[in-house]
C-alpha positions in Angstrom: 91.4 195.5 81.9 92.0 193.2 79.1 94.7 191.3 81.3 92.2 190.7 84.5 89.8 189.4 81.1 92.4 187.3 80.0 92.8 185.8 83.6 89.4 185.0 84.3 89.1 183.6 80.8 91.6 181.1 81.3 90.8 180.4 85.0 87.4 179.7 83.4 88.5 177.2 80.9 90.8 175.9 83.3 88.0 175.1 86.0 86.0 173.5 82.8 89.0 170.8 82.1 89.5 170.2 86.1 86.0 169.2 85.9 86.3 167.0 83.3 89.2 165.4 84.1 88.0 164.9 87.9 84.5 163.1 86.5 86.7 161.4 84.0 89.1 159.7 87.0 85.5 159.7 88.9 83.8 157.1 86.4 87.4 155.7 85.8 87.9 154.2 89.7 84.2 153.7 90.7 83.1 152.0 87.7 83.2 148.2 87.6 81.3 145.6 85.8 80.7 141.6 85.9 81.4 139.3 83.2 80.6 135.3 82.5 83.2 132.8 81.2 82.9 129.0 80.6 85.1 128.9 83.6 83.6 130.6 86.2 82.8 134.9 86.8 85.2 137.4 86.8 84.7 141.4 87.8 86.8 143.7 86.3 87.5 147.6 87.4 90.6 150.1 87.0 92.7 151.6 90.1 94.2 154.9 88.8 97.4 156.3 90.1 99.3 153.2 90.3 102.3 151.6 88.7 100.5 150.6 84.9 99.8 146.5 85.9 97.1 143.6 84.6 96.1 142.1 87.7 94.7 138.6 88.1 93.4 138.0 91.7 91.7 135.0 93.6 89.5 136.5 96.7 89.1 132.8 97.1 92.7 132.0 97.6 93.9 135.6 98.3 96.8 134.9 95.6 97.4 137.8 92.7 99.5 137.9 89.6 100.3 141.3 88.2 101.9 141.7 85.2 103.2 144.7 83.8 101.2 145.1 80.5 99.3 148.5 81.0 101.3 152.0 79.9 98.9 154.0 81.8 99.5 154.6 85.2 96.3 152.6 86.6 96.1 148.8 87.6 93.5 146.7 85.7 92.0 144.2 88.1 90.4 140.8 86.7 89.2 139.6 90.3 87.7 135.7 90.1 84.4 136.0 91.7 83.3 132.4 90.7 85.1 129.1 89.6 83.2 126.4 88.0 84.0 123.8 90.4 83.7 120.7 87.6 86.2 122.6 85.5 88.5 123.2 88.3 88.1 119.6 89.4 89.1 118.3 85.5 92.1 120.4 85.4 93.5 119.7 88.9 92.8 115.8 87.6 95.0 116.5 84.8 92.0 117.4 82.2 93.6 120.2 80.2 90.9 123.2 78.9 91.0 124.6 75.7 93.3 127.4 77.4 93.4 129.8 73.9 89.5 129.6 74.3 89.4 130.7 77.5 91.6 133.4 76.7 89.9 134.5 74.0 86.5 134.5 76.4 89.0 136.5 78.8 90.0 139.3 76.1 86.7 139.7 74.9 85.2 140.1 78.3 88.4 142.9 79.4 87.7 144.6 75.5 83.7 144.5 76.4 84.7 146.0 79.5 86.9 148.7 78.5 84.8 150.5 75.7 81.3 150.8 78.1 84.0 152.0 80.5 85.3 154.7 77.8 81.4 155.6 76.8 81.1 155.7 81.1 83.9 158.0 81.3 82.6 159.9 78.3 79.5 160.5 80.1 80.9 161.8 83.6 83.4 163.8 82.1 81.6 165.4 79.9 78.3 166.2 82.2 81.0 167.4 84.8 82.4 169.8 82.0 79.1 171.3 81.0 77.9 171.7 84.2 81.0 173.5 85.0 81.0 175.5 81.8 77.3 176.8 82.7 78.3 177.4 86.6 81.2 180.0 85.0 79.4 181.3 82.3 79.3 185.7 82.1 81.4 187.5 84.2 84.0 188.4 81.3 84.4 184.5 81.1 84.5 183.2 77.3 81.1 182.1 75.3 79.5 179.1 76.7 80.1 177.5 73.1 83.9 178.3 73.5 83.6 176.5 77.4 81.2 173.9 75.9 84.0 173.2 73.0 87.0 173.0 75.6 85.0 170.6 77.8 83.9 168.2 75.0 87.8 168.2 73.5 89.3 167.7 76.7 86.7 164.7 77.4 87.8 163.4 73.8 91.4 163.7 74.4 90.9 161.6 78.1 88.8 158.7 76.2 91.6 158.9 73.7 94.4 158.2 75.9 91.9 155.5 77.5 91.6 153.9 74.3 95.4 153.9 73.6 97.4 153.1 76.9 94.7 151.2 79.2 94.5 148.0 77.0 97.1 145.7 78.0 99.5 145.1 75.0 102.9 143.2 74.4 103.9 139.8 75.6 101.9 138.7 78.8 104.5 137.4 80.8 107.1 137.8 84.0 104.7 138.3 86.6 104.4 139.2 90.3 102.7 137.1 93.0 101.1 139.6 95.7 98.6 138.8 98.2 96.4 140.9 100.8 96.3 139.2 103.6 98.8 140.0 106.9 101.5 137.7 106.4 104.5 137.2 104.4 103.8 133.0 104.0 100.8 133.8 102.0 102.3 135.2 98.9 105.3 132.7 99.4 102.7 129.6 99.5 101.0 130.9 96.2 104.0 131.1 94.3 105.3 127.5 95.3 101.8 125.9 94.8 101.5 127.4 91.6 104.9 125.7 90.7 104.2 122.6 92.2 100.6 122.4 90.2 102.8 123.8 87.0 105.5 121.8 87.3 107.4 124.2 85.6 108.8 128.1 85.9 107.1 129.3 82.9 106.5 132.9 81.7 104.0 132.1 79.1 100.2 132.9 80.3 98.9 129.3 79.6 101.1 128.4 82.2 100.3 130.8 84.6 96.2 130.1 83.8 96.7 126.4 84.6 98.5 126.8 87.6 96.0 128.8 88.9 92.8 126.9 88.4 94.7 124.1 89.6 95.5 125.9 92.8 91.8 127.1 93.2 90.8 123.6 92.6 93.1 122.1 95.9 94.8 125.1 97.0 95.2 123.2 100.5 96.6 120.3 99.4 99.1 121.2 96.9 102.6 121.4 97.9 105.9 122.6 96.2 107.7 120.1 93.4 109.2 117.2 95.1 112.4 118.0 93.0 113.2 121.6 94.2 114.6 122.7 97.7 114.6 125.8 99.6 116.1 128.4 101.8 115.1 131.4 103.1 117.5 134.5 103.8 117.0 137.0 106.1 119.0 139.7 107.9 118.7 142.9 109.6 115.9 142.1 111.8 117.4 144.7 114.3 115.9 143.1 117.4 112.5 143.3 116.0 110.3 141.1 117.9 107.5 141.9 116.7 108.7 140.1 113.4 109.3 136.6 114.8 105.9 135.2 114.2 105.9 136.2 110.8 109.0 135.2 110.3 108.8 131.8 111.7 105.2 131.1 109.6 107.3 132.3 106.2 110.1 129.7 107.4 108.6 126.7 108.3 110.5 123.7 108.8 113.1 124.7 106.0 116.5 126.4 106.8 116.9 129.6 107.6 120.4 131.6 106.6 120.6 135.2 108.2 123.2 137.0 106.9 124.4 139.3 109.8 122.5 142.1 112.1 120.3 140.3 114.3 120.2 142.7 117.3 120.8 146.5 117.3 124.3 146.3 119.6 125.3 143.0 120.4 124.8 143.4 123.8 123.4 141.1 127.0 120.3 142.9 127.3 119.2 140.9 123.5 120.4 137.6 124.1 117.0 136.9 125.1 116.1 137.3 121.2 118.7 134.1 121.2 116.5 131.1 122.5 113.4 132.1 120.3 115.4 133.4 117.1 117.7 130.4 116.8 114.6 127.6 117.1 113.5 129.5 113.3 114.6 127.5 110.7 116.1 123.9 110.4 118.8 124.4 110.7 119.4 128.4 112.0 122.8 129.5 109.9 124.3 132.9 111.1 127.2 135.4 110.2 127.7 138.1 112.2 126.7 141.8 111.2 127.9 145.5 112.5 125.1 145.5 114.6 125.4 142.1 116.1 129.0 141.5 118.4 131.5 138.8 119.2 129.6 138.0 122.7 126.8 137.7 120.9 127.9 135.3 118.4 129.1 133.3 121.1 125.8 132.8 122.9 124.0 131.9 119.5 126.6 128.9 119.3 126.1 127.9 122.3 122.2 127.6 121.7 122.7 125.7 118.8 122.9 128.0 115.6 125.6 127.4 112.8 127.8 130.1 113.2 129.8 130.8 110.6 133.5 133.0 110.5 136.3 133.0 107.8 138.4 131.2 110.5 135.4 128.4 110.0 131.8 127.3 112.2 132.3 128.6 115.6 131.9 126.1 118.3 130.3 126.4 121.7 133.7 126.1 123.5 134.9 129.2 121.3 137.1 127.1 118.7 136.6 126.8 115.0 135.7 123.8 112.9 135.9 123.5 109.8 135.5 126.5 107.0 133.0 124.7 104.7 130.1 123.2 106.8 127.1 120.9 105.2 123.7 122.1 105.0 121.0 120.3 103.9 123.1 119.0 101.7 124.6 122.1 100.8 128.3 123.2 101.2 128.3 126.4 102.8 131.1 128.6 104.2 130.3 132.4 105.7 132.7 135.3 107.0 132.0 137.5 109.9 131.9 141.2 109.8 134.9 143.0 110.0 132.8 145.8 112.1 131.3 143.4 114.3 131.2 144.9 117.7 133.4 144.2 121.0 132.0 143.3 124.4 135.4 144.4 125.5 135.1 147.7 123.6 131.1 147.9 125.5 129.9 147.5 122.5 130.4 150.6 121.1 129.5 151.4 117.1 132.1 152.8 115.2 129.4 154.6 112.7 128.7 153.6 109.0 130.9 151.1 108.5 133.0 151.7 105.0 134.8 148.3 104.2 139.1 149.3 102.9 140.2 147.8 100.2 142.3 145.9 101.7 139.4 144.2 103.5 137.9 143.8 100.2 141.4 141.9 99.4 141.0 139.9 102.3 138.0 138.6 101.4 138.7 137.9 98.0 141.7 136.1 98.8 139.7 134.1 101.4 136.9 133.5 98.7 139.3 132.1 96.2 140.6 128.8 97.3 137.0 127.6 98.2 135.6 127.7 94.4 134.0 124.4 93.6 134.4 123.3 97.3 131.5 125.7 98.5 128.0 126.1 97.2 126.7 129.1 99.2 128.7 132.1 100.6 127.7 134.4 103.6 128.4 138.0 104.6 126.6 141.0 106.1 127.9 143.8 103.7 127.6 143.6 99.8 130.3 146.3 99.7 132.7 143.7 101.3 132.5 141.2 99.1 131.9 143.2 95.8 135.7 142.9 94.2 135.7 139.1 94.2 132.1 139.6 92.8 133.1 141.8 90.2 136.1 139.2 89.4 133.3 136.2 89.6 130.6 138.3 87.0 133.7 138.3 84.7 135.6 134.8 85.5 133.0 132.4 86.3 133.4 129.8 88.6 133.2 126.4 86.8 130.6 125.0 89.7 127.0 127.1 90.4 127.4 129.7 93.7 125.6 131.7 95.8 126.6 134.7 97.6 123.9 135.9 100.5 124.3 139.0 101.8 122.5 141.7 103.8 122.8 145.5 105.3 121.4 147.8 102.4 117.7 146.8 103.9 117.1 146.7 100.2 116.2 143.6 98.2 118.6 142.6 95.6 119.1 140.0 92.7 121.6 139.4 90.4 122.4 136.7 88.1 125.1 135.6 85.7 126.9 132.3 84.7 127.1 130.2 87.5 126.9 133.0 89.9 124.0 134.3 91.9 123.7 137.4 94.6 120.7 137.4 96.6 120.0 140.1 99.2 116.4 139.8 101.5 116.1 143.1 102.4 115.2 143.7 106.2 113.3 141.0 108.1 112.6 143.6 110.8 111.4 146.7 108.9 115.0 148.1 109.8 114.1 147.7 113.4 111.5 149.0 115.8 113.7 152.4 116.2 113.1 152.6 112.4 110.1 152.0 112.0 109.0 155.7 111.3 110.9 155.0 108.0 107.9 152.6 106.5 110.8 150.2 105.4 109.2 147.1 104.3 109.5 143.5 105.6 111.5 141.6 103.7 113.0 138.1 103.0 114.3 135.9 100.1 113.9 132.1 99.0 116.3 130.4 97.0 115.3 127.7 94.8 117.2 125.4 93.6 118.2 121.9 92.5 120.4 119.3 94.1 120.0 116.0 91.5 123.2 117.0 89.7 125.0 119.1 92.6 123.5 122.4 93.7 121.9 124.2 90.6 119.9 126.9 91.4 116.6 127.5 89.4 115.0 131.3 91.1 114.8 133.5 93.9 111.8 134.9 95.4 111.8 138.4 96.9 109.0 138.9 99.4 107.6 141.8 100.9 105.2 142.9 103.3 104.0 146.4 104.0 104.2 147.2 107.8 101.6 149.2 108.1 98.9 148.0 106.0 99.5 144.1 106.2 99.7 143.4 102.3 102.2 140.9 101.0 103.8 140.3 97.5 106.7 138.1 96.1 108.6 138.4 92.9 110.3 135.4 91.3 113.8 136.3 89.6 114.7 133.2 87.3 118.0 132.5 87.0 120.1 132.8 84.1 123.0 134.4 82.7 
């Protein structure tokens, strides 16, 4: 009997605690408020159960920046609802406002919202807890005052956690850019326009605010900085024709480097893809992957694509040209995948390719004499280049070198002295045969200067959700 009463008492207390948490979360997720600033009006809200972050979003241009400055698993969102047009035009014209004053206004608005939010959460949580306490009283439950005490105590603990963990802390820096539109280029254009406005890559929030205001003032007229150039890295399309329109819009008039696995098997049934994809990118540069074939790369060379191999550029007649090719002023070389499929073997797959130590040594021996003569090297599998990459991290090349890869379907970026490694993920979401895995569509954009030779400055890792359509772009800076 005592055990039964203990269980009932514990269950009653548990129900009160659950009611408090439920009421608090309901208030947290539904309460929003607007605040007036001198430069416009903002709306503040919180979305629980996300990676902790401070979001600054502008619906007008469908562009936002996300800062990892919140320790609670929730996003504190600041949506710009209206913008003072005169202030934005003055800023676009070069008349900088008192950014520190705007930051102070925004900080005060956030603090005011958080204070009211805490009171709202307290009211909802304690009310839900007290109602549950009255509902479960009696029937061997603890006395009502104890249940009330559990409700109030849990509510205070919840509010204390909000007060400590929800306000943004530390340096507001290293933003991730994102967009909620259906296309990858939305996030790309936002980053380029913000950089073109601020004229510098900066971690300071002041620069982010200035770039944002200029973007709002003339979002359709801004262009990237003239002193920087871009190339787009994509791989692992796996014959997913559905991804081509978004890829075409993302690339625009820029060069497209495809690091293998354009198709699923490289068979003649997939050759029709070539005429469409080779026209994307100006120019289109390719190295084969383990899902491509010798017949495919011959057709690609015939279609006008720049096909690179360790023996040199593949010509339309099957012969090879120079190993190092000029692409938009860049010196580029590429290495065909050793597991590329063969027409004489009926495009048969040999399973998951695993480069042997001998193959890794062959790649390293091929790359060594090219150092100093090449700016960009393409190879499908990062594992094939791993020994060479380890050596270059340990003994940096004298001139900057970028290694572009694919195969893993996972975006990756590494930067060391004069050596950059970039993997754009899978631009085809893993292919139409793997859509149930919900892999994001991804690509990379390498940003570089070439006034004094090839100088990479940053890389953008772009992703688009295959189901929801939301896009995000994260900038990684080049540095040792």
